[in-house]
C-alpha positions in Angstrom: -35.6 8.9 7.3 -38.5 11.4 8.5 -40.9 8.7 9.1 -38.5 6.3 11.0 -37.2 8.8 13.1 -40.3 12.2 13.6 -37.6 14.0 15.5 -35.0 14.4 13.1 -37.5 15.6 9.8 -35.9 19.0 10.0 -32.1 17.5 9.5 -30.7 16.8 6.5 -30.0 13.4 5.6 -26.2 12.5 4.3 -25.8 9.4 2.4 -22.2 7.6 2.1 -21.0 6.1 -0.8 -22.0 2.3 -2.3 -19.4 0.9 -1.2 -18.3 2.4 2.4 -21.9 1.8 3.0 -20.7 -1.3 2.6 -17.6 -1.8 4.5 -18.4 -2.5 8.1 -15.0 -2.2 9.5 -15.4 1.7 8.2 -18.5 2.4 9.7 -17.6 1.3 12.9 -14.1 3.6 13.4 -16.4 5.9 12.5 -19.3 5.4 14.9 -16.1 5.0 17.3 -15.0 8.1 16.9 -16.0 11.7 17.4 -18.3 12.1 14.3 -18.7 16.1 12.6 -20.2 17.3 9.9 -18.2 20.1 8.1 -18.8 23.5 5.9 -16.8 24.6 3.9 -16.8 27.6 1.7 -14.6 28.0 -1.7 -11.6 28.9 0.0 -11.3 26.5 2.6 -12.2 28.9 4.8 -14.4 26.5 7.1 -18.1 28.6 8.0 -19.9 25.5 10.5 -19.6 22.2 11.9 -22.1 19.7 13.6 -22.3 16.3 15.0 -24.5 13.6 13.5 -27.1 11.5 15.0 -26.4 7.8 14.7 -29.6 5.6 15.9 -30.3 5.1 12.9 -26.9 4.1 11.7 -26.8 1.8 14.3 -29.9 -0.4 14.3 -28.6 -1.0 10.9 -25.3 -2.1 11.3 -25.5 -3.8 14.4 -29.1 -5.4 13.6 -28.5 -8.7 14.6 -27.3 -7.8 18.3 -31.6 -8.2 19.7 -30.6 -12.0 18.2 -27.6 -11.9 20.9 -27.4 -13.0 25.1 -26.2 -10.6 26.9 -25.6 -10.3 30.1 -23.7 -13.1 32.4 -24.7 -17.2 30.9 -22.6 -20.0 31.0 -20.0 -22.0 28.9 -19.9 -25.6 30.8 -18.5 -24.2 34.4 -17.1 -21.2 32.8 -19.6 -18.0 33.2 -19.3 -15.8 30.3 -20.1 -11.9 29.6 -21.3 -9.9 26.9 -22.4 -6.8 26.5 -24.0 -4.4 23.5 -21.2 -1.4 23.7 -20.8 -1.1 19.9 -19.7 3.0 20.0 -17.1 1.5 22.7 -12.9 2.3 21.9 -12.1 -0.1 24.9 -14.5 -2.2 27.7 -13.1 -3.4 31.5 -14.9 -5.2 33.0 -14.4 -5.2 37.5 -14.4 -8.2 38.9 -15.8 -8.1 42.8 -15.1 -12.2 44.0 -17.5 -12.9 47.4 -15.4 -11.8 50.5 -12.4 -10.9 48.1 -11.3 -6.9 49.2 -9.4 -7.1 45.8 -10.8 -6.2 42.5 -10.0 -8.2 39.2 -10.2 -5.6 36.0 -10.3 -7.8 33.4 -10.1 -7.4 29.9 -13.5 -7.0 27.2 -13.1 -8.3 22.8 -15.0 -8.4 20.6 -17.1 -11.6 19.4 -15.4 -11.6 15.6 -18.5 -14.2 15.1 -20.6 -11.2 16.3 -18.9 -9.3 14.2 -19.3 -11.4 11.3 -23.0 -12.2 11.0 -23.4 -8.3 11.2 -21.4 -7.9 8.6 -23.3 -10.7 6.5 -26.4 -8.8 7.3 -25.8 -5.3 6.4 -24.0 -6.9 2.8 -28.0 -8.2 2.6 -29.6 -5.1 3.3 -27.8 -4.0 0.6 -28.1 -6.8 -1.9 -31.8 -4.9 -3.2 -33.8 -2.1 -2.2 -36.6 -4.0 -1.0 -34.7 -4.0 2.2 -34.7 -0.7 2.1 -38.4 0.6 1.6 -38.3 4.1 1.8 -41.8 4.9 2.9 -44.5 4.0 5.2 -46.8 3.1 2.7 -44.6 1.5 0.7 -43.9 -0.9 3.3 -47.4 -1.2 4.0 -47.9 -2.3 -0.2 -45.3 -4.8 -0.6 -45.0 -6.3 2.7 -47.0 -9.6 4.4 -46.4 -12.3 7.1 -47.0 -15.9 5.9 -48.1 -18.7 7.8 -50.0 -16.8 10.8 -52.2 -18.2 12.7 -52.7 -20.9 15.7 -50.6 -23.7 13.7 -47.7 -20.9 13.8 -44.8 -22.3 15.0 -43.3 -21.1 18.3 -40.6 -18.4 18.0 -40.9 -18.4 14.1 -41.7 -15.5 11.1 -41.9 -15.6 7.9 -42.6 -12.5 5.7 -42.6 -12.4 2.1 -41.5 -8.6 -0.1 -43.4 -8.6 -2.8 -42.5 -7.2 -6.1 -43.7 -8.3 -9.3 -45.0 -5.2 -10.6 -48.3 -5.9 -10.5 -51.1 -3.2 -9.1 -51.2 -4.6 -5.9 -47.5 -4.8 -5.3 -47.1 -1.6 -6.3 -43.9 0.0 -8.7 -41.5 -2.9 -9.7 -38.6 -1.4 -7.2 -35.6 -4.3 -7.8 -36.2 -5.4 -11.3 -34.0 -8.0 -10.8 -36.5 -10.3 -8.0 -39.9 -10.5 -8.5 -40.0 -11.4 -4.4 -37.8 -11.9 -1.3 -39.1 -14.4 1.4 -37.7 -13.6 5.0 -37.5 -16.9 7.4 -36.8 -16.1 11.0 -36.1 -18.4 13.7 -35.7 -17.8 17.2 -36.1 -21.6 18.1 -33.3 -23.7 19.4 -34.2 -25.8 15.7 -35.2 -27.2 12.1 -38.6 -25.8 11.5 -39.7 -26.6 7.9 -42.1 -23.6 6.5 -44.9 -23.5 4.0 -44.0 -21.0 1.2 -46.5 -20.8 -2.1 -44.1 -21.7 -4.6 -40.6 -21.5 -3.2 -39.6 -23.6 -6.1 -38.7 -20.5 -7.6 -36.7 -19.4 -4.7 -32.9 -20.0 -3.4 -31.0 -18.7 -1.1 -29.0 -15.5 -0.8 -25.5 -16.3 -1.8 -24.2 -14.0 1.2 -25.8 -16.2 3.2 -24.9 -19.2 1.6 -21.0 -18.4 1.1 -21.8 -16.3 4.7 -20.3 -16.9 8.6 -23.5 -18.9 9.8 -23.1 -23.1 9.4 -26.7 -23.5 10.4 -27.7 -20.8 7.4 -26.0 -21.7 5.1 -27.2 -25.2 5.6 -30.9 -24.1 5.2 -33.2 -26.3 2.6 -35.1 -24.8 0.0 -37.5 -28.6 -0.4 -41.0 -29.7 -1.9 -42.3 -26.2 -1.2 -40.8 -25.7 2.1 -37.8 -24.4 3.5 -37.0 -25.7 6.9 
């Protein structure tokens, strides 16, 4: 915590129960309210209360927002306006037609597809402690990037989190897995990626049954994952 946000190093870190930490609706409701932590004595009297720093929670819960198209875009002949406002309770767009003198109020709604995608990412993050390494040293020891160099496909990043228990990989963080391979494809088409020993890999059940049809159709064939 202190390594990621050094300005908060002196603060107490609080943790939700496991089932609450993966409940996206609960987390979203909390973040759209006023988050206060209170301390009571043994007689139930209020001793102290303070607000909660939430930037790290927003980063984890809405990680998929970095891949979203924000601002104005077009679907056929209609404009679509998207913004990132995860803590907002109500958002209204004020539209001023050219040459007009009347402002139109347009009620905005949450994107259910984006909500489902964020839920998948949250479940994936909590599916293995390898996605929640606690220090820079652990990350540097276990994380390697694959397929780099001049032949790397544009818009594609491949990384591996190695957890074989060897001296090179450090402590065995997740006994159920020896490694996790992550493929980030920001291009507009399928991309084959060569991964040594890919025959032992399987698409995460969370993604295989998730909300993204493109990810669900990902396959692992002959040492490559398109």
